[in-house]
PDB file with SEQRES, HELIX, SHEET and CRYST1 records, atoms N, CA, C and O in Angstrom:
SEQRES   1 A   64  MET THR ASN PRO SER GLU ARG LEU MET THR LYS ILE ILE          
SEQRES   2 A   64  GLN GLN LEU GLN ALA GLU GLN ILE LEU THR GLU GLN GLU          
SEQRES   3 A   64  ALA ASN LYS ILE ALA GLY LYS ILE LEU SER GLY LYS ILE          
SEQRES   4 A   64  ARG ALA GLU ASP TRP ARG LEU ALA ILE GLU LEU SER MET          
SEQRES   5 A   64  ASP LYS GLY ASP GLN ASN ALA GLU GLU THR HIS PRO              
HELIX    1 AA1 PRO A    4  ALA A   18  1                                  15    
HELIX    2 AA2 GLU A   24  SER A   36  1                                  13    
HELIX    3 AA3 ALA A   41  THR A   62  1                                  22    
CRYST1    1.000    1.000    1.000  90.00  90.00  90.00 P 1           1          
ATOM      1  N   MET A   1      47.770   2.837 202.944  1.00  0.00           N  
ATOM      2  CA  MET A   1      47.365   2.077 204.116  1.00  0.00           C  
ATOM      3  C   MET A   1      47.199   3.075 205.297  1.00  0.00           C  
ATOM      4  O   MET A   1      47.982   4.010 205.464  1.00  0.00           O  
ATOM      5  N   THR A   2      46.181   2.836 206.075  1.00  0.00           N  
ATOM      6  CA  THR A   2      45.933   3.695 207.229  1.00  0.00           C  
ATOM      7  C   THR A   2      46.508   3.051 208.475  1.00  0.00           C  
ATOM      8  O   THR A   2      46.629   1.830 208.575  1.00  0.00           O  
ATOM      9  N   ASN A   3      46.858   3.904 209.417  1.00  0.00           N  
ATOM     10  CA  ASN A   3      47.379   3.362 210.700  1.00  0.00           C  
ATOM     11  C   ASN A   3      46.206   3.208 211.672  1.00  0.00           C  
ATOM     12  O   ASN A   3      45.099   3.654 211.371  1.00  0.00           O  
ATOM     13  N   PRO A   4      46.426   2.597 212.806  1.00  0.00           N  
ATOM     14  CA  PRO A   4      45.324   2.362 213.784  1.00  0.00           C  
ATOM     15  C   PRO A   4      44.665   3.672 214.242  1.00  0.00           C  
ATOM     16  O   PRO A   4      43.452   3.704 214.452  1.00  0.00           O  
ATOM     17  N   SER A   5      45.443   4.750 214.399  1.00  0.00           N  
ATOM     18  CA  SER A   5      44.843   5.997 214.835  1.00  0.00           C  
ATOM     19  C   SER A   5      43.881   6.539 213.763  1.00  0.00           C  
ATOM     20  O   SER A   5      42.815   7.050 214.104  1.00  0.00           O  
ATOM     21  N   GLU A   6      44.234   6.437 212.509  1.00  0.00           N  
ATOM     22  CA  GLU A   6      43.364   6.902 211.433  1.00  0.00           C  
ATOM     23  C   GLU A   6      42.093   6.060 211.365  1.00  0.00           C  
ATOM     24  O   GLU A   6      41.002   6.600 211.185  1.00  0.00           O  
ATOM     25  N   ARG A   7      42.221   4.785 211.501  1.00  0.00           N  
ATOM     26  CA  ARG A   7      41.054   3.892 211.479  1.00  0.00           C  
ATOM     27  C   ARG A   7      40.104   4.227 212.640  1.00  0.00           C  
ATOM     28  O   ARG A   7      38.892   4.313 212.440  1.00  0.00           O  
ATOM     29  N   LEU A   8      40.635   4.410 213.822  1.00  0.00           N  
ATOM     30  CA  LEU A   8      39.815   4.748 214.985  1.00  0.00           C  
ATOM     31  C   LEU A   8      39.148   6.077 214.789  1.00  0.00           C  
ATOM     32  O   LEU A   8      37.954   6.202 215.060  1.00  0.00           O  
ATOM     33  N   MET A   9      39.872   7.088 214.324  1.00  0.00           N  
ATOM     34  CA  MET A   9      39.298   8.406 214.079  1.00  0.00           C  
ATOM     35  C   MET A   9      38.151   8.309 213.076  1.00  0.00           C  
ATOM     36  O   MET A   9      37.102   8.927 213.255  1.00  0.00           O  
ATOM     37  N   THR A  10      38.364   7.532 212.026  1.00  0.00           N  
ATOM     38  CA  THR A  10      37.317   7.363 211.024  1.00  0.00           C  
ATOM     39  C   THR A  10      36.068   6.748 211.595  1.00  0.00           C  
ATOM     40  O   THR A  10      34.960   7.199 211.307  1.00  0.00           O  
ATOM     41  N   LYS A  11      36.235   5.728 212.399  1.00  0.00           N  
ATOM     42  CA  LYS A  11      35.067   5.060 213.012  1.00  0.00           C  
ATOM     43  C   LYS A  11      34.313   6.015 213.973  1.00  0.00           C  
ATOM     44  O   LYS A  11      33.082   6.029 214.001  1.00  0.00           O  
ATOM     45  N   ILE A  12      35.058   6.793 214.741  1.00  0.00           N  
ATOM     46  CA  ILE A  12      34.430   7.722 215.679  1.00  0.00           C  
ATOM     47  C   ILE A  12      33.637   8.785 214.892  1.00  0.00           C  
ATOM     48  O   ILE A  12      32.484   9.078 215.209  1.00  0.00           O  
ATOM     49  N   ILE A  13      34.276   9.345 213.872  1.00  0.00           N  
ATOM     50  CA  ILE A  13      33.639  10.386 213.076  1.00  0.00           C  
ATOM     51  C   ILE A  13      32.409   9.821 212.390  1.00  0.00           C  
ATOM     52  O   ILE A  13      31.355  10.457 212.410  1.00  0.00           O  
ATOM     53  N   GLN A  14      32.509   8.654 211.789  1.00  0.00           N  
ATOM     54  CA  GLN A  14      31.353   8.052 211.112  1.00  0.00           C  
ATOM     55  C   GLN A  14      30.206   7.812 212.059  1.00  0.00           C  
ATOM     56  O   GLN A  14      29.053   8.044 211.692  1.00  0.00           O  
ATOM     57  N   GLN A  15      30.480   7.355 213.267  1.00  0.00           N  
ATOM     58  CA  GLN A  15      29.427   7.112 214.231  1.00  0.00           C  
ATOM     59  C   GLN A  15      28.755   8.386 214.655  1.00  0.00           C  
ATOM     60  O   GLN A  15      27.528   8.436 214.745  1.00  0.00           O  
ATOM     61  N   LEU A  16      29.527   9.420 214.918  1.00  0.00           N  
ATOM     62  CA  LEU A  16      28.966  10.714 215.275  1.00  0.00           C  
ATOM     63  C   LEU A  16      28.124  11.287 214.154  1.00  0.00           C  
ATOM     64  O   LEU A  16      27.102  11.921 214.419  1.00  0.00           O  
ATOM     65  N   GLN A  17      28.514  11.088 212.938  1.00  0.00           N  
ATOM     66  CA  GLN A  17      27.759  11.542 211.788  1.00  0.00           C  
ATOM     67  C   GLN A  17      26.483  10.709 211.641  1.00  0.00           C  
ATOM     68  O   GLN A  17      25.423  11.256 211.336  1.00  0.00           O  
ATOM     69  N   ALA A  18      26.570   9.429 211.849  1.00  0.00           N  
ATOM     70  CA  ALA A  18      25.381   8.561 211.734  1.00  0.00           C  
ATOM     71  C   ALA A  18      24.334   8.947 212.784  1.00  0.00           C  
ATOM     72  O   ALA A  18      23.130   8.860 212.543  1.00  0.00           O  
ATOM     73  N   GLU A  19      24.815   9.370 213.942  1.00  0.00           N  
ATOM     74  CA  GLU A  19      23.897   9.780 215.021  1.00  0.00           C  
ATOM     75  C   GLU A  19      23.451  11.256 214.871  1.00  0.00           C  
ATOM     76  O   GLU A  19      22.744  11.789 215.726  1.00  0.00           O  
ATOM     77  N   GLN A  20      23.872  11.887 213.790  1.00  0.00           N  
ATOM     78  CA  GLN A  20      23.602  13.272 213.501  1.00  0.00           C  
ATOM     79  C   GLN A  20      24.049  14.201 214.597  1.00  0.00           C  
ATOM     80  O   GLN A  20      23.371  15.181 214.902  1.00  0.00           O  
ATOM     81  N   ILE A  21      25.189  13.902 215.194  1.00  0.00           N  
ATOM     82  CA  ILE A  21      25.780  14.712 216.245  1.00  0.00           C  
ATOM     83  C   ILE A  21      26.863  15.624 215.634  1.00  0.00           C  
ATOM     84  O   ILE A  21      27.145  16.696 216.168  1.00  0.00           O  
ATOM     85  N   LEU A  22      27.455  15.200 214.536  1.00  0.00           N  
ATOM     86  CA  LEU A  22      28.539  15.921 213.914  1.00  0.00           C  
ATOM     87  C   LEU A  22      28.324  15.943 212.392  1.00  0.00           C  
ATOM     88  O   LEU A  22      28.075  14.911 211.769  1.00  0.00           O  
ATOM     89  N   THR A  23      28.428  17.137 211.821  1.00  0.00           N  
ATOM     90  CA  THR A  23      28.295  17.264 210.380  1.00  0.00           C  
ATOM     91  C   THR A  23      29.644  16.898 209.714  1.00  0.00           C  
ATOM     92  O   THR A  23      30.698  16.898 210.351  1.00  0.00           O  
ATOM     93  N   GLU A  24      29.559  16.596 208.436  1.00  0.00           N  
ATOM     94  CA  GLU A  24      30.778  16.294 207.687  1.00  0.00           C  
ATOM     95  C   GLU A  24      31.734  17.487 207.678  1.00  0.00           C  
ATOM     96  O   GLU A  24      32.949  17.323 207.794  1.00  0.00           O  
ATOM     97  N   GLN A  25      31.175  18.681 207.539  1.00  0.00           N  
ATOM     98  CA  GLN A  25      31.996  19.881 207.520  1.00  0.00           C  
ATOM     99  C   GLN A  25      32.749  20.064 208.838  1.00  0.00           C  
ATOM    100  O   GLN A  25      33.945  20.355 208.813  1.00  0.00           O  
ATOM    101  N   GLU A  26      32.103  19.906 209.964  1.00  0.00           N  
ATOM    102  CA  GLU A  26      32.759  20.019 211.265  1.00  0.00           C  
ATOM    103  C   GLU A  26      33.755  18.898 211.488  1.00  0.00           C  
ATOM    104  O   GLU A  26      34.815  19.111 212.077  1.00  0.00           O  
ATOM    105  N   ALA A  27      33.418  17.697 211.017  1.00  0.00           N  
ATOM    106  CA  ALA A  27      34.319  16.551 211.162  1.00  0.00           C  
ATOM    107  C   ALA A  27      35.616  16.825 210.453  1.00  0.00           C  
ATOM    108  O   ALA A  27      36.697  16.534 210.965  1.00  0.00           O  
ATOM    109  N   ASN A  28      35.498  17.398 209.246  1.00  0.00           N  
ATOM    110  CA  ASN A  28      36.714  17.701 208.441  1.00  0.00           C  
ATOM    111  C   ASN A  28      37.578  18.713 209.167  1.00  0.00           C  
ATOM    112  O   ASN A  28      38.805  18.644 209.102  1.00  0.00           O  
ATOM    113  N   LYS A  29      36.951  19.650 209.855  1.00  0.00           N  
ATOM    114  CA  LYS A  29      37.713  20.694 210.566  1.00  0.00           C  
ATOM    115  C   LYS A  29      38.527  20.127 211.717  1.00  0.00           C  
ATOM    116  O   LYS A  29      39.622  20.619 211.991  1.00  0.00           O  
ATOM    117  N   ILE A  30      38.022  19.108 212.397  1.00  0.00           N  
ATOM    118  CA  ILE A  30      38.720  18.573 213.596  1.00  0.00           C  
ATOM    119  C   ILE A  30      39.529  17.327 213.339  1.00  0.00           C  
ATOM    120  O   ILE A  30      40.254  16.870 214.222  1.00  0.00           O  
ATOM    121  N   ALA A  31      39.422  16.758 212.131  1.00  0.00           N  
ATOM    122  CA  ALA A  31      40.137  15.488 211.850  1.00  0.00           C  
ATOM    123  C   ALA A  31      41.645  15.596 212.099  1.00  0.00           C  
ATOM    124  O   ALA A  31      42.247  14.720 212.720  1.00  0.00           O  
ATOM    125  N   GLY A  32      42.234  16.667 211.611  1.00  0.00           N  
ATOM    126  CA  GLY A  32      43.680  16.814 211.779  1.00  0.00           C  
ATOM    127  C   GLY A  32      44.095  16.925 213.240  1.00  0.00           C  
ATOM    128  O   GLY A  32      45.127  16.395 213.652  1.00  0.00           O  
ATOM    129  N   LYS A  33      43.278  17.617 214.003  1.00  0.00           N  
ATOM    130  CA  LYS A  33      43.568  17.755 215.439  1.00  0.00           C  
ATOM    131  C   LYS A  33      43.465  16.410 216.159  1.00  0.00           C  
ATOM    132  O   LYS A  33      44.238  16.114 217.070  1.00  0.00           O  
ATOM    133  N   ILE A  34      42.497  15.610 215.731  1.00  0.00           N  
ATOM    134  CA  ILE A  34      42.336  14.266 216.351  1.00  0.00           C  
ATOM    135  C   ILE A  34      43.573  13.431 216.054  1.00  0.00           C  
ATOM    136  O   ILE A  34      44.142  12.819 216.958  1.00  0.00           O  
ATOM    137  N   LEU A  35      43.993  13.402 214.790  1.00  0.00           N  
ATOM    138  CA  LEU A  35      45.135  12.574 214.428  1.00  0.00           C  
ATOM    139  C   LEU A  35      46.448  13.063 215.054  1.00  0.00           C  
ATOM    140  O   LEU A  35      47.335  12.264 215.352  1.00  0.00           O  
ATOM    141  N   SER A  36      46.560  14.369 215.248  1.00  0.00           N  
ATOM    142  CA  SER A  36      47.809  14.864 215.843  1.00  0.00           C  
ATOM    143  C   SER A  36      47.819  14.737 217.358  1.00  0.00           C  
ATOM    144  O   SER A  36      48.852  14.939 217.997  1.00  0.00           O  
ATOM    145  N   GLY A  37      46.660  14.399 217.935  1.00  0.00           N  
ATOM    146  CA  GLY A  37      46.561  14.254 219.383  1.00  0.00           C  
ATOM    147  C   GLY A  37      46.438  15.613 220.078  1.00  0.00           C  
ATOM    148  O   GLY A  37      46.607  15.701 221.294  1.00  0.00           O  
ATOM    149  N   LYS A  38      46.151  16.648 219.332  1.00  0.00           N  
ATOM    150  CA  LYS A  38      46.068  17.989 219.894  1.00  0.00           C  
ATOM    151  C   LYS A  38      44.643  18.479 220.063  1.00  0.00           C  
ATOM    152  O   LYS A  38      44.432  19.666 220.312  1.00  0.00           O  
ATOM    153  N   ILE A  39      43.665  17.607 219.936  1.00  0.00           N  
ATOM    154  CA  ILE A  39      42.293  18.046 220.093  1.00  0.00           C  
ATOM    155  C   ILE A  39      42.007  18.237 221.568  1.00  0.00           C  
ATOM    156  O   ILE A  39      42.477  17.466 222.405  1.00  0.00           O  
ATOM    157  N   ARG A  40      41.248  19.249 221.882  1.00  0.00           N  
ATOM    158  CA  ARG A  40      40.900  19.553 223.272  1.00  0.00           C  
ATOM    159  C   ARG A  40      39.385  19.426 223.423  1.00  0.00           C  
ATOM    160  O   ARG A  40      38.645  19.380 222.440  1.00  0.00           O  
ATOM    161  N   ALA A  41      38.958  19.371 224.644  1.00  0.00           N  
ATOM    162  CA  ALA A  41      37.522  19.248 224.914  1.00  0.00           C  
ATOM    163  C   ALA A  41      36.750  20.417 224.290  1.00  0.00           C  
ATOM    164  O   ALA A  41      35.625  20.246 223.820  1.00  0.00           O  
ATOM    165  N   GLU A  42      37.354  21.583 224.292  1.00  0.00           N  
ATOM    166  CA  GLU A  42      36.692  22.746 223.706  1.00  0.00           C  
ATOM    167  C   GLU A  42      36.483  22.579 222.197  1.00  0.00           C  
ATOM    168  O   GLU A  42      35.477  23.035 221.655  1.00  0.00           O  
ATOM    169  N   ASP A  43      37.453  21.913 221.508  1.00  0.00           N  
ATOM    170  CA  ASP A  43      37.334  21.673 220.071  1.00  0.00           C  
ATOM    171  C   ASP A  43      36.143  20.747 219.781  1.00  0.00           C  
ATOM    172  O   ASP A  43      35.357  20.999 218.867  1.00  0.00           O  
ATOM    173  N   TRP A  44      36.026  19.691 220.561  1.00  0.00           N  
ATOM    174  CA  TRP A  44      34.885  18.764 220.425  1.00  0.00           C  
ATOM    175  C   TRP A  44      33.587  19.497 220.648  1.00  0.00           C  
ATOM    176  O   TRP A  44      32.644  19.380 219.865  1.00  0.00           O  
ATOM    177  N   ARG A  45      33.549  20.263 221.737  1.00  0.00           N  
ATOM    178  CA  ARG A  45      32.319  20.962 222.088  1.00  0.00           C  
ATOM    179  C   ARG A  45      31.875  21.942 221.009  1.00  0.00           C  
ATOM    180  O   ARG A  45      30.700  21.981 220.647  1.00  0.00           O  
ATOM    181  N   LEU A  46      32.824  22.739 220.493  1.00  0.00           N  
ATOM    182  CA  LEU A  46      32.491  23.661 219.433  1.00  0.00           C  
ATOM    183  C   LEU A  46      31.990  22.974 218.186  1.00  0.00           C  
ATOM    184  O   LEU A  46      30.978  23.381 217.614  1.00  0.00           O  
ATOM    185  N   ALA A  47      32.687  21.934 217.757  1.00  0.00           N  
ATOM    186  CA  ALA A  47      32.270  21.202 216.557  1.00  0.00           C  
ATOM    187  C   ALA A  47      30.873  20.619 216.727  1.00  0.00           C  
ATOM    188  O   ALA A  47      30.067  20.680 215.799  1.00  0.00           O  
ATOM    189  N   ILE A  48      30.574  20.063 217.879  1.00  0.00           N  
ATOM    190  CA  ILE A  48      29.270  19.476 218.095  1.00  0.00           C  
ATOM    191  C   ILE A  48      28.169  20.565 218.195  1.00  0.00           C  
ATOM    192  O   ILE A  48      27.073  20.397 217.660  1.00  0.00           O  
ATOM    193  N   GLU A  49      28.478  21.658 218.875  1.00  0.00           N  
ATOM    194  CA  GLU A  49      27.517  22.758 218.998  1.00  0.00           C  
ATOM    195  C   GLU A  49      27.193  23.344 217.614  1.00  0.00           C  
ATOM    196  O   GLU A  49      26.028  23.594 217.305  1.00  0.00           O  
ATOM    197  N   LEU A  50      28.204  23.557 216.801  1.00  0.00           N  
ATOM    198  CA  LEU A  50      27.995  24.073 215.452  1.00  0.00           C  
ATOM    199  C   LEU A  50      27.184  23.087 214.608  1.00  0.00           C  
ATOM    200  O   LEU A  50      26.311  23.492 213.840  1.00  0.00           O  
ATOM    201  N   SER A  51      27.472  21.819 214.753  1.00  0.00           N  
ATOM    202  CA  SER A  51      26.739  20.770 214.013  1.00  0.00           C  
ATOM    203  C   SER A  51      25.303  20.744 214.447  1.00  0.00           C  
ATOM    204  O   SER A  51      24.413  20.642 213.604  1.00  0.00           O  
ATOM    205  N   MET A  52      25.042  20.834 215.731  1.00  0.00           N  
ATOM    206  CA  MET A  52      23.678  20.815 216.239  1.00  0.00           C  
ATOM    207  C   MET A  52      22.902  22.037 215.796  1.00  0.00           C  
ATOM    208  O   MET A  52      21.717  21.943 215.476  1.00  0.00           O  
ATOM    209  N   ASP A  53      23.569  23.199 215.776  1.00  0.00           N  
ATOM    210  CA  ASP A  53      22.929  24.443 215.311  1.00  0.00           C  
ATOM    211  C   ASP A  53      22.514  24.276 213.846  1.00  0.00           C  
ATOM    212  O   ASP A  53      21.410  24.663 213.463  1.00  0.00           O  
ATOM    213  N   LYS A  54      23.410  23.694 213.021  1.00  0.00           N  
ATOM    214  CA  LYS A  54      23.103  23.486 211.590  1.00  0.00           C  
ATOM    215  C   LYS A  54      21.968  22.498 211.451  1.00  0.00           C  
ATOM    216  O   LYS A  54      21.122  22.646 210.569  1.00  0.00           O  
ATOM    217  N   GLY A  55      21.936  21.486 212.311  1.00  0.00           N  
ATOM    218  CA  GLY A  55      20.843  20.495 212.258  1.00  0.00           C  
ATOM    219  C   GLY A  55      19.519  21.134 212.609  1.00  0.00           C  
ATOM    220  O   GLY A  55      18.498  20.834 211.990  1.00  0.00           O  
ATOM    221  N   ASP A  56      19.525  22.025 213.611  1.00  0.00           N  
ATOM    222  CA  ASP A  56      18.298  22.707 214.012  1.00  0.00           C  
ATOM    223  C   ASP A  56      17.812  23.614 212.893  1.00  0.00           C  
ATOM    224  O   ASP A  56      16.610  23.690 212.639  1.00  0.00           O  
ATOM    225  N   GLN A  57      18.734  24.308 212.217  1.00  0.00           N  
ATOM    226  CA  GLN A  57      18.377  25.183 211.149  1.00  0.00           C  
ATOM    227  C   GLN A  57      17.778  24.406 209.992  1.00  0.00           C  
ATOM    228  O   GLN A  57      16.805  24.852 209.384  1.00  0.00           O  
ATOM    229  N   ASN A  58      18.351  23.240 209.677  1.00  0.00           N  
ATOM    230  CA  ASN A  58      17.829  22.429 208.588  1.00  0.00           C  
ATOM    231  C   ASN A  58      16.454  21.891 208.924  1.00  0.00           C  
ATOM    232  O   ASN A  58      15.614  21.773 208.032  1.00  0.00           O  
ATOM    233  N   ALA A  59      16.195  21.561 210.175  1.00  0.00           N  
ATOM    234  CA  ALA A  59      14.935  21.039 210.590  1.00  0.00           C  
ATOM    235  C   ALA A  59      13.870  22.147 210.465  1.00  0.00           C  
ATOM    236  O   ALA A  59      12.743  21.872 210.053  1.00  0.00           O  
ATOM    237  N   GLU A  60      14.210  23.358 210.810  1.00  0.00           N  
ATOM    238  CA  GLU A  60      13.291  24.457 210.683  1.00  0.00           C  
ATOM    239  C   GLU A  60      12.936  24.748 209.232  1.00  0.00           C  
ATOM    240  O   GLU A  60      11.795  25.090 208.921  1.00  0.00           O  
ATOM    241  N   GLU A  61      13.935  24.609 208.330  1.00  0.00           N  
ATOM    242  CA  GLU A  61      13.712  24.884 206.913  1.00  0.00           C  
ATOM    243  C   GLU A  61      12.793  23.833 206.314  1.00  0.00           C  
ATOM    244  O   GLU A  61      11.993  24.179 205.445  1.00  0.00           O  
ATOM    245  N   THR A  62      12.856  22.568 206.724  1.00  0.00           N  
ATOM    246  CA  THR A  62      12.043  21.532 206.175  1.00  0.00           C  
ATOM    247  C   THR A  62      10.677  21.412 206.841  1.00  0.00           C  
ATOM    248  O   THR A  62       9.761  20.820 206.270  1.00  0.00           O  
ATOM    249  N   HIS A  63      10.535  21.953 208.014  1.00  0.00           N  
ATOM    250  CA  HIS A  63       9.254  21.923 208.772  1.00  0.00           C  
ATOM    251  C   HIS A  63       8.854  23.328 209.188  1.00  0.00           C  
ATOM    252  O   HIS A  63       9.146  23.718 210.318  1.00  0.00           O  
ATOM    253  N   PRO A  64       8.210  24.100 208.347  1.00  0.00           N  
ATOM    254  CA  PRO A  64       7.883  25.457 208.696  1.00  0.00           C  
ATOM    255  C   PRO A  64       6.863  25.587 209.812  1.00  0.00           C  
ATOM    256  O   PRO A  64       6.505  26.702 210.195  1.00  0.00           O  
TER     257      PRO A  64                                                      
END                                                                             
């Protein structure tokens, strides 16, 4: 059974992934920090920037 913090974290991560703001790989990297309450603004920013960079690279590969 999951606790309320885990359910909220899951919903946030799923929404960010659905909006293609966060990749699954980056979400997995920050999930523990979210649950522990030790995530910082810099952690969010890095995860999103890395996800966006990967999204841009994938777009370039599919649309030459």
